[in-house]
Every structure is written in C-alpha cells, then in structure tokens.
N, C-alpha and C positions, 0 to 999 in steps of 0.2 A: 476524621475521614480515613477510611481504610480502602486502599486500591491494590488489587492483585494483578500482577503482570505474568501471564502464562507464557513460557518461553522467555522469561526475563533475563536469562543468562546468554541468550543468542546475540548476534551482532546488532540487531535492531532493538530487541527487547531491553538490552542493557542501557540504551540511550533513553528509552521511555522511562525506565526506572530512575535514571539520573535526573531527568527533567522533573519527574514527580517529587523527588526529595527536596527540590528547591522551592516548592510551594509551601508557605508557612502553615496553611490550614490542612495540609496532608499530614496526618499523624503517623500513619503506618503504610509502608509499601512492602508487599510480599513478593519476593522473587520465587515463582513456582516453576520448576523446570524438571525435565526428566533426568538431566545430568546434575545431580546434587553437588558434586565436587566443583563443577564449573560455576554453579550458582553461588557457592561459598566464596570462590575466588573473586567473582564480580562484586559480592557484598563487601569483601575485605578491601577491594580496590576503591570502592566508593566511600567506605568508612563513614556511614551515616547511622545514627542511632535509630532512625525510622525504619531501617530495613530488617526484615526477617526472611529466612529461607525455608522453603518447603519442597520436598521432592514429590513429583506427581507424574503419573502416566494418565493422560487425558482419556485414554480408552477404558479406564477403570471408573465406571459411572458412579459407583458408590463413594469412592475416595474423592472424586471430583466434586460431587455434591457437598460432601463434608467440608472440602477446602473452601468453596465459594460461599457457603452459608454465612450470612451475617456481614459480608463485605458490602461496601457501597457500590463498587464498580469492578468488573473483571475486564481486563484488556488482553486480547488474544494476539500474541506475537509468535505463535507456533505456525508450522507449515499449514497453508490454507485448508488442506484436506481434513484437518482435525477441527475446523471451526464448528461443524454441525453438532458434535457431542458437547462442545463447550456452550453453545447457545442453548441447547436443550437443558443443560444443568442450571444455567442462569434463569431460564424461564421457570423451572421447577422451584428454584430457591428465591425467585423474585429479586434478582440482582441485575443491575444494569450492565450492558455489554457493549464492547466495540472491538473491531478487528482490523487487520491490515489489508483485507480484501479477499475475495474468493475466486479470482480468476474466472469471472463470468458465470460459469455453471454453478459453483458453490454459492455465489452471491444470489443467484436466482432461487436456489433451494431455500436459502435463509430468508429472502424476501417473502416466500410463501408462508413463512411462520409469523408474519407480521400480526395477524389476528391473535395468535397465542401470546405473543409478547405484549401486545396491548392489554389483553385480558389479565396478564400477570402484573400489569402496571409498570413495565420496564421499557426503557429505551435501548434498542439494539442498533448501533451505528455500523453499517456494513461498508468497509473500505475507508479507513481513516489513517492512511500513511501519507506518502507523497503523491503517488498516483496508483490507485485511487486515493483520494483524500484531499490534498491541497487542490488538485485539479477539479474536484467536484465543487469546491467553493469558488474557484475561478469561474467555472461555468455558471453557477448560481448568480454571481455578481453581474455577469454579462446578460443573462436571460432576463433578470429583473429590470433591465433598461430597455427591453424590446417589447413591442406589442405582439409580434409574431416571430417565431423562431423556425427557420428552415433547416439549419444544419449546425452540428457541433463536431468539431474536429479536435481531438486531443493529441498533442504532440509532445514527445519526450526526447530530448537530446542529451547525450552523455559523452563526456570525455574523461580520460584518466591518464595523467602523466606521472603517477606515483611510481617511483623507482621500485622494481621488484625483480627477483630472480626466479619467481614462480612462473611456470609455463602458461598458466591460466588463472586469472583472478576474477571470479564472478562478482559483480557489483551487489548482488543479493542472492537469495537462496538458489543454488544451482538446480534443485528440483523444480522450483517454479519456472526458472528460465528454460529448462528443458521441455516443460509442458507448453510454454509459449512458443517453442520452436517445433513442436510436434503435433499439437492439437489445432484444429482449424480455427483461425480467428473469426469473430463474428462482426459483421457490419450491418447496422440497422438501416433499412431503407424502405420507405413507403409502407410502413405498417408491419414489417416482418424482419426477422434476422436472416442474413445470408452468410453461410460459411464460406470462408476463403481458403486458399491453399496456404499452409504454413510457410513462413518466410517470403510471402508474396507482397505485392503492392509497393514495390520499390519506388521511392520518390525522393528527389534531391530537395532537402529543406535547408534554409539558412537560419542558423541560430546565432545569438550573441557569442562573441569569443569568451572563453577559449574553445567552445564547441565548434562554432563556425559552420561551414557547409558540411552536411552529413547526409548519408543515405538512410532513410527511414523505411520500415516495413510494418505491415499489419501485425498486431499482437492481440492475444486473447485477454481482455481486461474488463474489470467490473463496471467501468463507466458506461460501456456499451450495453450493459444489462440494466442499469438503473436509470439513465438519462431518458430513454424513451417513455418510461413510466412516470418519472418525476415531472417531466416537462411536456406531457402530452396535451395539456390545456393550451399550450402555446403553439400547437400544431406541428411539433417536431417531426421532420421527415427523414433525417439522415444523421447517423452518429458513427464515428470511426475512432480508432485508436492506432497510432503509429509510434514506434520507438526506433531511435537511432543509436545503436550501441557503438562504442569505439570500433573502427573498422578492423583493427587487428583482432580484437576479441571476437567479433562476429565471424571472421574468416575461420578462426580456430574452432569456434562453436559449431559452425556449419559442417566442418570436416568431421568432428566428433559425432554429430547427429547422422551424417551421411553413412558412416561406417557402423552405426548401430548403437552408440552409447546413449541415445535418447530413449531407447526402449526399456520398459520395465518388465518385459516378458523374460522369464528365466531361460538361460541357455545352459546346455550340458557341457561342462569342462572337466574332462577326466573323471566322469562319474559324479561330479558335484554340480548342482544346479545353482546358478548365480544370476542376479539381475545386472545387466550391463550398466544401467543407470546407477545402481547402488555401488557398483565397483568404482565408477567414476567419482561419485560423491565421496566415497571413503578415501580415495587417493587424494582428492583435493583437501579433505579435512586433515590429512596427514602432512600436508605441506607446512613447513615451519612458518610461524607467525613472525613477520618482519616488523621491527620497530622503526618505521620511517614516517616522515611527515606526509600526510595525504595531499594529493594534488589533483583531485577530481573535480568535476563540475556537473551539475544537472541543470538543465533548462526545462521547466515545466510550463507548457503553453497550451491554452485553450482558445480556439478560434470559433466564434459564434456568429453566424450570419442570419439576418432576419430583417424585420421592418420596424421602424419607429416613426410615428406621426406621418405615415405615408411615404417615407423615404427608405431606400435600401441601405442597410447599415451592417458593417462588419466590425465586431469588437474582438480584439486579441488581448487576452489577459495572460501575463506570464510572470514567473519568478525565476530569477537566476540564483542558484544555490552554490556556494563555495564552502570549502572546509571551515569548520568552526574551531578557531585556534584556541579559544578558551578551554575547550574540552579535548583538543587534539584529535578530533574525529573528522572523517570525510563528509562530503556533501550528501552522498547517498544515505549514509546512516543518519545524518542530521534531519534531512527532509522526510525520512520514513519514521524515525523513532519519536521525534518531538510532537508531530501532529496528534499521534495517538495519546500522548500524555495530556496535551491541551484539551482535547475533546473529553477524555476521561475525567479531567478536573472540572470541566464545564457541566458534565452530567452530575457529578457528585455534589457540586455546590448549588445546583438548581438553575443554572443558566439555560440548560436544555430541558424542555418540559414535554415535548411531544413524545407520545408512547407508541411503540410498534417497532418494526424492523424495516429499515430502509437506508438508502444512501445518505451520506452526510449533507447533501444539498437540500434535504427536506427538513433538517432539524438543527443544524449547527448555525448559530448566528454569524453572518459573514464578517461584518466589520470588527466585532470583538475577536474573532478568530484571526483575522489578518493582523490585528494589533499585537496579539500574542506571538504570531510568526515573526514579526519585526524585532522582537526581543532577541531572536537568534539570528539576526541579520538577514532574514528572508523578507524581501519587500516586493509587493505587487505593483506592477506597472500596467497601464492600459493604453492600447492604441486603437483609435476609432477611425474607421474609414466610411465616408458617406458617398454613395453613388450620385453623380450629377444627373438630374432628370433632363 
C-alpha cells in the first residue's frame, strides 16, 4: 500500500505521515513537498524505512501526474487553494484522494467534479481533518438518529496555554486564517446560502475546560457547503459554523486585519510591490521554533436539532482534544493530521467504497472511524435533549 502526502513536511502533513507509518499494511509513504530540505528533515526525524521524499510543485501538472501515478491514495495537506490541480491529477491517474478542506468555495468546486471522480472510479473525500473532518462524522452520527433535521450548528472552541515568546502563534495555516477573517462566512438557511460579515455573529458559548466560556464568530468552512447537499433528504434548513479562537490571539489577529495585513493585493513600498499577507506570513515563518511542551485544547462540537418519533430532539456530539504526549504534539495538529491518515488508510484498504467527490459524511463509516480516533485519545461523547410535549 503506497500513500502520498502532499505537503507532508508541513505542520499537519507530518502528523499524517507519522500516523500512516504506524499501519502495518502501509508499505510506503511518500512525503511530497515543495520544500525538499524540510521534507528530508521530517523523514530523518521520523526515521522510518517506509518513508521516501519527493520534491514537487503542484502547479506543474505533468510532474504532479507523474508523481501520483500508481499510488493507492493521495492525501492533500497543502494550502487549500492548491486542491483543485491535485484532484484533477488524481482523476486523470485514477488515484483516490482526500484533503483537509477547501474553505467552502474550493470544496464546492471540487464537489462539482463528483461525476468525473466517479467515472474515474475514485473516491475523493473533501475535508478530512478536524473541522471539517471529525465534525462531519459527528454530524452524520447525529443525523442518522433523527427522522427529520432542522439545523446543524458546528462549533469549535480553542485554547492555548503553551509558553511562547512569539508575538503571534497561529494554530494552523495563517493564510487560511486570514481568509476566514476577510472572506464572508456562509450560513445556509431555507434553501440558500447567505453571506455574513467577516468576524461577525459573536456568541458566548460554554465549552468543557480548559476552553470554558468563549466568544465564537462565524467562519467560512466546508461543512456549510456539504451538509445542505448531504442531508437534504432529511429536510435540513439551517447550517452554520462558528469558531472561538483564544481571546488574545483573536484580538491581535483583528488588529492585523484592520490595518491591512489580511489583504493579498500588492502595495508599493519604495518602488517594490509586495503583498501584505505574504509579508506577515514570511515574518511568522521566520520566528524561531520553540521546543516546549504543547498545552493547547480543541473542542469539536456539532449540535443537531430535529425530530425523532414525533418528538423534538437535540443531539450534541463532541470531542475534547488534548496534546498527544506519545508524539509530543499539540491538540490542533493531532485532530487535523490523524483523521486524514485514518481516512486515507480506509480508502486504500477497501473500507470506503463509494465513488465520487463529496464530504466525508457520505462515505466514511462512522463507528470504525470513531474507533480509530480513540486510539489517539480522541473520544466522542453524545448529549441528547428531548423537548417535553
């Protein structure tokens, strides 16, 4: 079994690679990354005979096709804007595919390629990290217990007490975060998507400790793209996604966005045109890597309201994710990187058989997936509330 991880040297991709190496039936894992030196460093650190390294620019269609040809599965852990050429290459070469999500608009583009993927005989899982990913399966588990579904609310709560001297520590790709803060979030209601103002929808939510009470805002996420399609037979009328960043991080982030660092439009500085966003990204990349024990936490929660046997029912499924001590990695890396590996392995070994391009809620078997999550100390809990008639 040969699985390729594009962006396998990145913060999330390296976790996917490590998880894959622990499957006995995975013979080869290819770390394919634009940064070959960093990929070699990751391979050396993991020290597995299963790993090989390939340098790749996913914008080079010919090289990308040559790379993926003959693999069992390609897992995309690159920035979401590059998912389209990767899926096209996988369809051309008839290789199964999964990614970490497309921030709504990219996911919708890839969903439109479902017929092509099905014709090629491949499965393309769109959004297979923590959120989207775990949250999609939390939703599936709840929806299957209801006769009718009125609303699905996805909620992500984050805290991070990791000691750091860095002025800003993004929990994941700063480019993706900046898009979430500058592009209108989409809320599905009564048959259509409604754009919201970025950073709007402030709501106080209570999560389990150490997150606790936190202010959540709308965010542009793939669940809002796929759930209305996947669950339309249940009468779904409303879907939203809200995220609660650590308050200090959100304050700093809002300041940077307000003064223009969220923009990708080049500005002229002493005769040189530069992108404010890329300047910020590069400055963050230049910050020294600190070898400290992670102390973050993610709470992934999906609240589904509907009807079962004539009664109004609300089901809240959630996972509380803490750092994974065995690997010395934080919660955010764990709940993003491992689900991609789990799903990739399921596709490769034949556990996932549906062909086409869609969210994981339509193809990933729920209970086997939850069982695999538990191996990494991520456990699903359910709270059911029934309205008295």
